[in-house]
PyMOL commands that place a pseudoatom at each C-alpha (Angstrom):
pseudoatom trace, name=CA, resn=UNK, resi=1, chain=A, elem=C, hetatm=0, pos=[-72.039, 66.165, 222.865]
pseudoatom trace, name=CA, resn=UNK, resi=2, chain=A, elem=C, hetatm=0, pos=[-69.246, 63.560, 222.702]
pseudoatom trace, name=CA, resn=UNK, resi=3, chain=A, elem=C, hetatm=0, pos=[-68.118, 64.832, 219.302]
pseudoatom trace, name=CA, resn=UNK, resi=4, chain=A, elem=C, hetatm=0, pos=[-66.948, 68.159, 221.050]
pseudoatom trace, name=CA, resn=UNK, resi=5, chain=A, elem=C, hetatm=0, pos=[-64.310, 66.453, 223.037]
pseudoatom trace, name=CA, resn=UNK, resi=6, chain=A, elem=C, hetatm=0, pos=[-61.160, 66.835, 220.875]
pseudoatom trace, name=CA, resn=UNK, resi=7, chain=A, elem=C, hetatm=0, pos=[-59.160, 64.621, 223.192]
pseudoatom trace, name=CA, resn=UNK, resi=8, chain=A, elem=C, hetatm=0, pos=[-60.987, 61.502, 222.312]
pseudoatom trace, name=CA, resn=UNK, resi=9, chain=A, elem=C, hetatm=0, pos=[-59.323, 59.189, 219.820]
pseudoatom trace, name=CA, resn=UNK, resi=10, chain=A, elem=C, hetatm=0, pos=[-60.925, 56.915, 217.262]
pseudoatom trace, name=CA, resn=UNK, resi=11, chain=A, elem=C, hetatm=0, pos=[-60.230, 54.005, 219.689]
pseudoatom trace, name=CA, resn=UNK, resi=12, chain=A, elem=C, hetatm=0, pos=[-61.870, 55.854, 222.526]
pseudoatom trace, name=CA, resn=UNK, resi=13, chain=A, elem=C, hetatm=0, pos=[-65.064, 56.556, 220.476]
pseudoatom trace, name=CA, resn=UNK, resi=14, chain=A, elem=C, hetatm=0, pos=[-65.275, 52.946, 219.321]
pseudoatom trace, name=CA, resn=UNK, resi=15, chain=A, elem=C, hetatm=0, pos=[-64.912, 51.779, 222.978]
pseudoatom trace, name=CA, resn=UNK, resi=16, chain=A, elem=C, hetatm=0, pos=[-67.742, 54.023, 223.974]
pseudoatom trace, name=CA, resn=UNK, resi=17, chain=A, elem=C, hetatm=0, pos=[-70.013, 53.254, 221.078]
pseudoatom trace, name=CA, resn=UNK, resi=18, chain=A, elem=C, hetatm=0, pos=[-69.715, 49.550, 221.433]
pseudoatom trace, name=CA, resn=UNK, resi=19, chain=A, elem=C, hetatm=0, pos=[-71.252, 49.832, 224.992]
pseudoatom trace, name=CA, resn=UNK, resi=20, chain=A, elem=C, hetatm=0, pos=[-74.250, 51.868, 223.811]
pseudoatom trace, name=CA, resn=UNK, resi=21, chain=A, elem=C, hetatm=0, pos=[-77.755, 50.494, 223.565]
pseudoatom trace, name=CA, resn=UNK, resi=22, chain=A, elem=C, hetatm=0, pos=[-79.008, 50.387, 219.931]
pseudoatom trace, name=CA, resn=UNK, resi=23, chain=A, elem=C, hetatm=0, pos=[-81.348, 53.463, 220.504]
pseudoatom trace, name=CA, resn=UNK, resi=24, chain=A, elem=C, hetatm=0, pos=[-78.452, 55.500, 221.871]
pseudoatom trace, name=CA, resn=UNK, resi=25, chain=A, elem=C, hetatm=0, pos=[-76.152, 54.447, 219.033]
pseudoatom trace, name=CA, resn=UNK, resi=26, chain=A, elem=C, hetatm=0, pos=[-78.807, 55.486, 216.592]
pseudoatom trace, name=CA, resn=UNK, resi=27, chain=A, elem=C, hetatm=0, pos=[-78.376, 59.099, 217.989]
pseudoatom trace, name=CA, resn=UNK, resi=28, chain=A, elem=C, hetatm=0, pos=[-74.885, 59.154, 216.414]
pseudoatom trace, name=CA, resn=UNK, resi=29, chain=A, elem=C, hetatm=0, pos=[-76.120, 58.195, 212.923]
pseudoatom trace, name=CA, resn=UNK, resi=30, chain=A, elem=C, hetatm=0, pos=[-78.241, 61.195, 212.314]
pseudoatom trace, name=CA, resn=UNK, resi=31, chain=A, elem=C, hetatm=0, pos=[-75.513, 63.854, 212.800]
pseudoatom trace, name=CA, resn=UNK, resi=32, chain=A, elem=C, hetatm=0, pos=[-72.823, 61.572, 211.139]
pseudoatom trace, name=CA, resn=UNK, resi=33, chain=A, elem=C, hetatm=0, pos=[-72.066, 64.148, 208.444]
pseudoatom trace, name=CA, resn=UNK, resi=34, chain=A, elem=C, hetatm=0, pos=[-71.193, 66.851, 210.955]
pseudoatom trace, name=CA, resn=UNK, resi=35, chain=A, elem=C, hetatm=0, pos=[-69.088, 64.641, 213.313]
pseudoatom trace, name=CA, resn=UNK, resi=36, chain=A, elem=C, hetatm=0, pos=[-65.275, 64.707, 213.608]
pseudoatom trace, name=CA, resn=UNK, resi=37, chain=A, elem=C, hetatm=0, pos=[-63.599, 62.153, 211.439]
pseudoatom trace, name=CA, resn=UNK, resi=38, chain=A, elem=C, hetatm=0, pos=[-62.436, 59.988, 214.326]
pseudoatom trace, name=CA, resn=UNK, resi=39, chain=A, elem=C, hetatm=0, pos=[-66.053, 59.632, 215.452]
pseudoatom trace, name=CA, resn=UNK, resi=40, chain=A, elem=C, hetatm=0, pos=[-67.233, 58.884, 211.923]
pseudoatom trace, name=CA, resn=UNK, resi=41, chain=A, elem=C, hetatm=0, pos=[-64.611, 56.134, 211.586]
pseudoatom trace, name=CA, resn=UNK, resi=42, chain=A, elem=C, hetatm=0, pos=[-65.599, 54.645, 214.970]
pseudoatom trace, name=CA, resn=UNK, resi=43, chain=A, elem=C, hetatm=0, pos=[-69.240, 54.585, 213.997]
pseudoatom trace, name=CA, resn=UNK, resi=44, chain=A, elem=C, hetatm=0, pos=[-68.485, 52.771, 210.771]
pseudoatom trace, name=CA, resn=UNK, resi=45, chain=A, elem=C, hetatm=0, pos=[-66.245, 50.362, 212.671]
pseudoatom trace, name=CA, resn=UNK, resi=46, chain=A, elem=C, hetatm=0, pos=[-68.912, 49.566, 215.252]
pseudoatom trace, name=CA, resn=UNK, resi=47, chain=A, elem=C, hetatm=0, pos=[-71.501, 48.925, 212.484]
pseudoatom trace, name=CA, resn=UNK, resi=48, chain=A, elem=C, hetatm=0, pos=[-68.968, 46.612, 210.774]
pseudoatom trace, name=CA, resn=UNK, resi=49, chain=A, elem=C, hetatm=0, pos=[-68.334, 44.639, 214.003]
pseudoatom trace, name=CA, resn=UNK, resi=50, chain=A, elem=C, hetatm=0, pos=[-72.020, 44.228, 214.732]
pseudoatom trace, name=CA, resn=UNK, resi=51, chain=A, elem=C, hetatm=0, pos=[-72.878, 43.479, 211.098]
pseudoatom trace, name=CA, resn=UNK, resi=52, chain=A, elem=C, hetatm=0, pos=[-76.024, 45.553, 211.377]
pseudoatom trace, name=CA, resn=UNK, resi=53, chain=A, elem=C, hetatm=0, pos=[-78.097, 45.029, 208.219]
pseudoatom trace, name=CA, resn=UNK, resi=54, chain=A, elem=C, hetatm=0, pos=[-80.416, 47.890, 209.378]
pseudoatom trace, name=CA, resn=UNK, resi=55, chain=A, elem=C, hetatm=0, pos=[-77.631, 50.299, 208.555]
pseudoatom trace, name=CA, resn=UNK, resi=56, chain=A, elem=C, hetatm=0, pos=[-76.962, 49.173, 205.011]
pseudoatom trace, name=CA, resn=UNK, resi=57, chain=A, elem=C, hetatm=0, pos=[-78.784, 52.121, 203.268]
pseudoatom trace, name=CA, resn=UNK, resi=58, chain=A, elem=C, hetatm=0, pos=[-76.774, 54.456, 205.445]
pseudoatom trace, name=CA, resn=UNK, resi=59, chain=A, elem=C, hetatm=0, pos=[-73.425, 52.669, 204.620]
pseudoatom trace, name=CA, resn=UNK, resi=60, chain=A, elem=C, hetatm=0, pos=[-74.265, 52.729, 200.955]
pseudoatom trace, name=CA, resn=UNK, resi=61, chain=A, elem=C, hetatm=0, pos=[-74.938, 56.463, 201.038]
pseudoatom trace, name=CA, resn=UNK, resi=62, chain=A, elem=C, hetatm=0, pos=[-71.604, 57.056, 202.925]
pseudoatom trace, name=CA, resn=UNK, resi=63, chain=A, elem=C, hetatm=0, pos=[-69.783, 54.899, 200.376]
pseudoatom trace, name=CA, resn=UNK, resi=64, chain=A, elem=C, hetatm=0, pos=[-71.232, 56.923, 197.521]
pseudoatom trace, name=CA, resn=UNK, resi=65, chain=A, elem=C, hetatm=0, pos=[-70.678, 60.381, 199.066]
pseudoatom trace, name=CA, resn=UNK, resi=66, chain=A, elem=C, hetatm=0, pos=[-67.236, 60.102, 200.671]
pseudoatom trace, name=CA, resn=UNK, resi=67, chain=A, elem=C, hetatm=0, pos=[-63.712, 59.418, 199.683]
pseudoatom trace, name=CA, resn=UNK, resi=68, chain=A, elem=C, hetatm=0, pos=[-60.560, 58.142, 201.450]
pseudoatom trace, name=CA, resn=UNK, resi=69, chain=A, elem=C, hetatm=0, pos=[-60.680, 56.303, 204.704]
pseudoatom trace, name=CA, resn=UNK, resi=70, chain=A, elem=C, hetatm=0, pos=[-64.287, 56.982, 205.404]
pseudoatom trace, name=CA, resn=UNK, resi=71, chain=A, elem=C, hetatm=0, pos=[-65.292, 55.471, 202.138]
pseudoatom trace, name=CA, resn=UNK, resi=72, chain=A, elem=C, hetatm=0, pos=[-63.138, 52.505, 202.736]
pseudoatom trace, name=CA, resn=UNK, resi=73, chain=A, elem=C, hetatm=0, pos=[-64.576, 51.898, 206.171]
pseudoatom trace, name=CA, resn=UNK, resi=74, chain=A, elem=C, hetatm=0, pos=[-68.048, 52.160, 204.861]
pseudoatom trace, name=CA, resn=UNK, resi=75, chain=A, elem=C, hetatm=0, pos=[-67.095, 49.451, 202.283]
pseudoatom trace, name=CA, resn=UNK, resi=76, chain=A, elem=C, hetatm=0, pos=[-65.565, 47.338, 204.991]
pseudoatom trace, name=CA, resn=UNK, resi=77, chain=A, elem=C, hetatm=0, pos=[-68.812, 47.506, 207.018]
pseudoatom trace, name=CA, resn=UNK, resi=78, chain=A, elem=C, hetatm=0, pos=[-70.795, 46.657, 203.816]
pseudoatom trace, name=CA, resn=UNK, resi=79, chain=A, elem=C, hetatm=0, pos=[-68.502, 43.606, 203.200]
pseudoatom trace, name=CA, resn=UNK, resi=80, chain=A, elem=C, hetatm=0, pos=[-68.793, 42.550, 206.825]
pseudoatom trace, name=CA, resn=UNK, resi=81, chain=A, elem=C, hetatm=0, pos=[-72.609, 42.578, 206.522]
pseudoatom trace, name=CA, resn=UNK, resi=82, chain=A, elem=C, hetatm=0, pos=[-72.244, 40.515, 203.280]
pseudoatom trace, name=CA, resn=UNK, resi=83, chain=A, elem=C, hetatm=0, pos=[-75.112, 41.996, 201.437]
pseudoatom trace, name=CA, resn=UNK, resi=84, chain=A, elem=C, hetatm=0, pos=[-75.873, 45.005, 199.113]
pseudoatom trace, name=CA, resn=UNK, resi=85, chain=A, elem=C, hetatm=0, pos=[-79.066, 45.940, 197.420]
pseudoatom trace, name=CA, resn=UNK, resi=86, chain=A, elem=C, hetatm=0, pos=[-77.354, 45.766, 194.006]
pseudoatom trace, name=CA, resn=UNK, resi=87, chain=A, elem=C, hetatm=0, pos=[-74.102, 43.954, 193.737]
pseudoatom trace, name=CA, resn=UNK, resi=88, chain=A, elem=C, hetatm=0, pos=[-73.608, 45.346, 190.119]
pseudoatom trace, name=CA, resn=UNK, resi=89, chain=A, elem=C, hetatm=0, pos=[-72.914, 48.769, 191.602]
pseudoatom trace, name=CA, resn=UNK, resi=90, chain=A, elem=C, hetatm=0, pos=[-69.784, 47.353, 193.347]
pseudoatom trace, name=CA, resn=UNK, resi=91, chain=A, elem=C, hetatm=0, pos=[-68.212, 45.318, 190.598]
pseudoatom trace, name=CA, resn=UNK, resi=92, chain=A, elem=C, hetatm=0, pos=[-66.165, 48.250, 189.310]
pseudoatom trace, name=CA, resn=UNK, resi=93, chain=A, elem=C, hetatm=0, pos=[-64.098, 47.930, 192.554]
pseudoatom trace, name=CA, resn=UNK, resi=94, chain=A, elem=C, hetatm=0, pos=[-62.568, 44.737, 191.117]
pseudoatom trace, name=CA, resn=UNK, resi=95, chain=A, elem=C, hetatm=0, pos=[-60.416, 47.032, 188.999]
pseudoatom trace, name=CA, resn=UNK, resi=96, chain=A, elem=C, hetatm=0, pos=[-59.762, 49.646, 191.749]
pseudoatom trace, name=CA, resn=UNK, resi=97, chain=A, elem=C, hetatm=0, pos=[-56.262, 51.063, 192.096]
pseudoatom trace, name=CA, resn=UNK, resi=98, chain=A, elem=C, hetatm=0, pos=[-56.688, 50.595, 195.820]
pseudoatom trace, name=CA, resn=UNK, resi=99, chain=A, elem=C, hetatm=0, pos=[-55.827, 47.043, 196.985]
pseudoatom trace, name=CA, resn=UNK, resi=100, chain=A, elem=C, hetatm=0, pos=[-58.088, 47.462, 199.945]
pseudoatom trace, name=CA, resn=UNK, resi=101, chain=A, elem=C, hetatm=0, pos=[-61.085, 48.187, 197.739]
pseudoatom trace, name=CA, resn=UNK, resi=102, chain=A, elem=C, hetatm=0, pos=[-60.352, 45.127, 195.744]
pseudoatom trace, name=CA, resn=UNK, resi=103, chain=A, elem=C, hetatm=0, pos=[-59.984, 43.041, 198.872]
pseudoatom trace, name=CA, resn=UNK, resi=104, chain=A, elem=C, hetatm=0, pos=[-63.310, 44.261, 200.231]
pseudoatom trace, name=CA, resn=UNK, resi=105, chain=A, elem=C, hetatm=0, pos=[-65.176, 43.511, 196.988]
pseudoatom trace, name=CA, resn=UNK, resi=106, chain=A, elem=C, hetatm=0, pos=[-63.662, 40.046, 196.976]
pseudoatom trace, name=CA, resn=UNK, resi=107, chain=A, elem=C, hetatm=0, pos=[-65.079, 39.554, 200.449]
pseudoatom trace, name=CA, resn=UNK, resi=108, chain=A, elem=C, hetatm=0, pos=[-68.455, 40.859, 199.385]
pseudoatom trace, name=CA, resn=UNK, resi=109, chain=A, elem=C, hetatm=0, pos=[-68.533, 38.633, 196.198]
pseudoatom trace, name=CA, resn=UNK, resi=110, chain=A, elem=C, hetatm=0, pos=[-68.099, 35.630, 198.501]
pseudoatom trace, name=CA, resn=UNK, resi=111, chain=A, elem=C, hetatm=0, pos=[-71.446, 36.188, 199.924]
pseudoatom trace, name=CA, resn=UNK, resi=112, chain=A, elem=C, hetatm=0, pos=[-73.156, 35.985, 196.640]
pseudoatom trace, name=CA, resn=UNK, resi=113, chain=A, elem=C, hetatm=0, pos=[-74.080, 33.217, 194.274]
pseudoatom trace, name=CA, resn=UNK, resi=114, chain=A, elem=C, hetatm=0, pos=[-71.443, 31.842, 191.939]
pseudoatom trace, name=CA, resn=UNK, resi=115, chain=A, elem=C, hetatm=0, pos=[-72.507, 34.182, 189.048]
pseudoatom trace, name=CA, resn=UNK, resi=116, chain=A, elem=C, hetatm=0, pos=[-69.538, 36.439, 189.742]
pseudoatom trace, name=CA, resn=UNK, resi=117, chain=A, elem=C, hetatm=0, pos=[-67.120, 33.761, 190.441]
pseudoatom trace, name=CA, resn=UNK, resi=118, chain=A, elem=C, hetatm=0, pos=[-65.012, 34.629, 187.371]
pseudoatom trace, name=CA, resn=UNK, resi=119, chain=A, elem=C, hetatm=0, pos=[-64.261, 37.982, 189.061]
pseudoatom trace, name=CA, resn=UNK, resi=120, chain=A, elem=C, hetatm=0, pos=[-63.007, 36.136, 192.212]
pseudoatom trace, name=CA, resn=UNK, resi=121, chain=A, elem=C, hetatm=0, pos=[-60.776, 33.903, 189.913]
pseudoatom trace, name=CA, resn=UNK, resi=122, chain=A, elem=C, hetatm=0, pos=[-59.431, 37.150, 188.329]
pseudoatom trace, name=CA, resn=UNK, resi=123, chain=A, elem=C, hetatm=0, pos=[-58.839, 38.645, 191.911]
pseudoatom trace, name=CA, resn=UNK, resi=124, chain=A, elem=C, hetatm=0, pos=[-57.066, 35.391, 192.900]
pseudoatom trace, name=CA, resn=UNK, resi=125, chain=A, elem=C, hetatm=0, pos=[-54.511, 36.524, 190.277]
pseudoatom trace, name=CA, resn=UNK, resi=126, chain=A, elem=C, hetatm=0, pos=[-54.135, 40.081, 191.688]
pseudoatom trace, name=CA, resn=UNK, resi=127, chain=A, elem=C, hetatm=0, pos=[-50.732, 41.625, 192.436]
pseudoatom trace, name=CA, resn=UNK, resi=128, chain=A, elem=C, hetatm=0, pos=[-51.728, 42.127, 196.216]
pseudoatom trace, name=CA, resn=UNK, resi=129, chain=A, elem=C, hetatm=0, pos=[-51.366, 39.137, 198.603]
pseudoatom trace, name=CA, resn=UNK, resi=130, chain=A, elem=C, hetatm=0, pos=[-54.276, 40.427, 200.638]
pseudoatom trace, name=CA, resn=UNK, resi=131, chain=A, elem=C, hetatm=0, pos=[-56.597, 40.491, 197.604]
pseudoatom trace, name=CA, resn=UNK, resi=132, chain=A, elem=C, hetatm=0, pos=[-55.452, 36.993, 196.468]
pseudoatom trace, name=CA, resn=UNK, resi=133, chain=A, elem=C, hetatm=0, pos=[-56.073, 35.588, 200.007]
pseudoatom trace, name=CA, resn=UNK, resi=134, chain=A, elem=C, hetatm=0, pos=[-59.495, 37.113, 200.284]
pseudoatom trace, name=CA, resn=UNK, resi=135, chain=A, elem=C, hetatm=0, pos=[-60.450, 35.977, 196.772]
pseudoatom trace, name=CA, resn=UNK, resi=136, chain=A, elem=C, hetatm=0, pos=[-59.365, 32.363, 197.696]
pseudoatom trace, name=CA, resn=UNK, resi=137, chain=A, elem=C, hetatm=0, pos=[-61.290, 32.429, 200.905]
pseudoatom trace, name=CA, resn=UNK, resi=138, chain=A, elem=C, hetatm=0, pos=[-64.384, 33.592, 199.130]
pseudoatom trace, name=CA, resn=UNK, resi=139, chain=A, elem=C, hetatm=0, pos=[-63.929, 30.867, 196.362]
pseudoatom trace, name=CA, resn=UNK, resi=140, chain=A, elem=C, hetatm=0, pos=[-63.500, 28.087, 198.831]
pseudoatom trace, name=CA, resn=UNK, resi=141, chain=A, elem=C, hetatm=0, pos=[-66.731, 28.854, 200.527]
pseudoatom trace, name=CA, resn=UNK, resi=142, chain=A, elem=C, hetatm=0, pos=[-68.609, 28.068, 197.419]
pseudoatom trace, name=CA, resn=UNK, resi=143, chain=A, elem=C, hetatm=0, pos=[-69.947, 24.485, 196.751]
pseudoatom trace, name=CA, resn=UNK, resi=144, chain=A, elem=C, hetatm=0, pos=[-67.476, 24.022, 193.911]
pseudoatom trace, name=CA, resn=UNK, resi=145, chain=A, elem=C, hetatm=0, pos=[-64.783, 26.119, 195.538]
pseudoatom trace, name=CA, resn=UNK, resi=146, chain=A, elem=C, hetatm=0, pos=[-62.229, 23.291, 196.287]
pseudoatom trace, name=CA, resn=UNK, resi=147, chain=A, elem=C, hetatm=0, pos=[-62.516, 22.014, 192.690]
pseudoatom trace, name=CA, resn=UNK, resi=148, chain=A, elem=C, hetatm=0, pos=[-62.040, 25.574, 191.452]
pseudoatom trace, name=CA, resn=UNK, resi=149, chain=A, elem=C, hetatm=0, pos=[-58.834, 26.070, 193.538]
pseudoatom trace, name=CA, resn=UNK, resi=150, chain=A, elem=C, hetatm=0, pos=[-57.554, 22.734, 192.333]
pseudoatom trace, name=CA, resn=UNK, resi=151, chain=A, elem=C, hetatm=0, pos=[-58.078, 23.785, 188.636]
pseudoatom trace, name=CA, resn=UNK, resi=152, chain=A, elem=C, hetatm=0, pos=[-56.100, 26.946, 189.392]
pseudoatom trace, name=CA, resn=UNK, resi=153, chain=A, elem=C, hetatm=0, pos=[-53.344, 24.923, 190.931]
pseudoatom trace, name=CA, resn=UNK, resi=154, chain=A, elem=C, hetatm=0, pos=[-53.206, 22.696, 187.800]
pseudoatom trace, name=CA, resn=UNK, resi=155, chain=A, elem=C, hetatm=0, pos=[-53.734, 25.318, 184.985]
pseudoatom trace, name=CA, resn=UNK, resi=156, chain=A, elem=C, hetatm=0, pos=[-52.845, 28.731, 186.074]
pseudoatom trace, name=CA, resn=UNK, resi=157, chain=A, elem=C, hetatm=0, pos=[-49.518, 30.149, 184.929]
pseudoatom trace, name=CA, resn=UNK, resi=158, chain=A, elem=C, hetatm=0, pos=[-49.495, 32.545, 187.979]
pseudoatom trace, name=CA, resn=UNK, resi=159, chain=A, elem=C, hetatm=0, pos=[-47.476, 30.855, 190.739]
pseudoatom trace, name=CA, resn=UNK, resi=160, chain=A, elem=C, hetatm=0, pos=[-48.719, 33.360, 193.295]
pseudoatom trace, name=CA, resn=UNK, resi=161, chain=A, elem=C, hetatm=0, pos=[-52.244, 32.300, 192.485]
pseudoatom trace, name=CA, resn=UNK, resi=162, chain=A, elem=C, hetatm=0, pos=[-51.330, 28.639, 192.686]
pseudoatom trace, name=CA, resn=UNK, resi=163, chain=A, elem=C, hetatm=0, pos=[-49.687, 29.086, 196.067]
pseudoatom trace, name=CA, resn=UNK, resi=164, chain=A, elem=C, hetatm=0, pos=[-52.743, 30.966, 197.437]
pseudoatom trace, name=CA, resn=UNK, resi=165, chain=A, elem=C, hetatm=0, pos=[-55.028, 28.331, 196.079]
pseudoatom trace, name=CA, resn=UNK, resi=166, chain=A, elem=C, hetatm=0, pos=[-52.902, 25.620, 197.786]
pseudoatom trace, name=CA, resn=UNK, resi=167, chain=A, elem=C, hetatm=0, pos=[-52.763, 27.615, 201.027]
pseudoatom trace, name=CA, resn=UNK, resi=168, chain=A, elem=C, hetatm=0, pos=[-56.636, 27.821, 201.222]
pseudoatom trace, name=CA, resn=UNK, resi=169, chain=A, elem=C, hetatm=0, pos=[-57.060, 24.193, 200.183]
pseudoatom trace, name=CA, resn=UNK, resi=170, chain=A, elem=C, hetatm=0, pos=[-54.861, 23.269, 203.172]
pseudoatom trace, name=CA, resn=UNK, resi=171, chain=A, elem=C, hetatm=0, pos=[-56.696, 25.550, 205.557]
pseudoatom trace, name=CA, resn=UNK, resi=172, chain=A, elem=C, hetatm=0, pos=[-60.079, 24.287, 204.409]
pseudoatom trace, name=CA, resn=UNK, resi=173, chain=A, elem=C, hetatm=0, pos=[-63.331, 26.009, 205.133]
pseudoatom trace, name=CA, resn=UNK, resi=174, chain=A, elem=C, hetatm=0, pos=[-63.775, 27.941, 208.378]
for i in range(1, 174): cmd.bond("trace and resi %d" % i, "trace and resi %d" % (i + 1))
show_as sticks, trace
zoom trace
């Protein structure tokens, strides 16, 4: 099996996996828990790139069971898909000590209704530039997003949040 070749890097695995037909790729999901970490990370990256909703349950189980980089890559794949079964289970990440987790949840929240907009506004005031940027991008994609960013420019006391709001208003919607 490909997992036994210790000379293959994560990049090598990713390159191989991207070329596989879906049924062949599926063969790597079943033994995921027993694979080398490089292969596990590559599998998660490929799912993230392809935005495969069919793997959502798998990704959520990886996110729940793992720590470290594997957990983060599962979260990245989930946020790339832009959907979870229960968004409430991810809201705790807005207070994570890891900026990468806060950034990914900001991306995920941008895929949902405006009910959690207050969390994105909070994340727009985050200490990390990456989190602020993702929060602003998520906000601007909402119907009222431009107006919200304008309000932040006018009323926020956080100059970094104001600058990020200005930046995304100038970029516009992708």
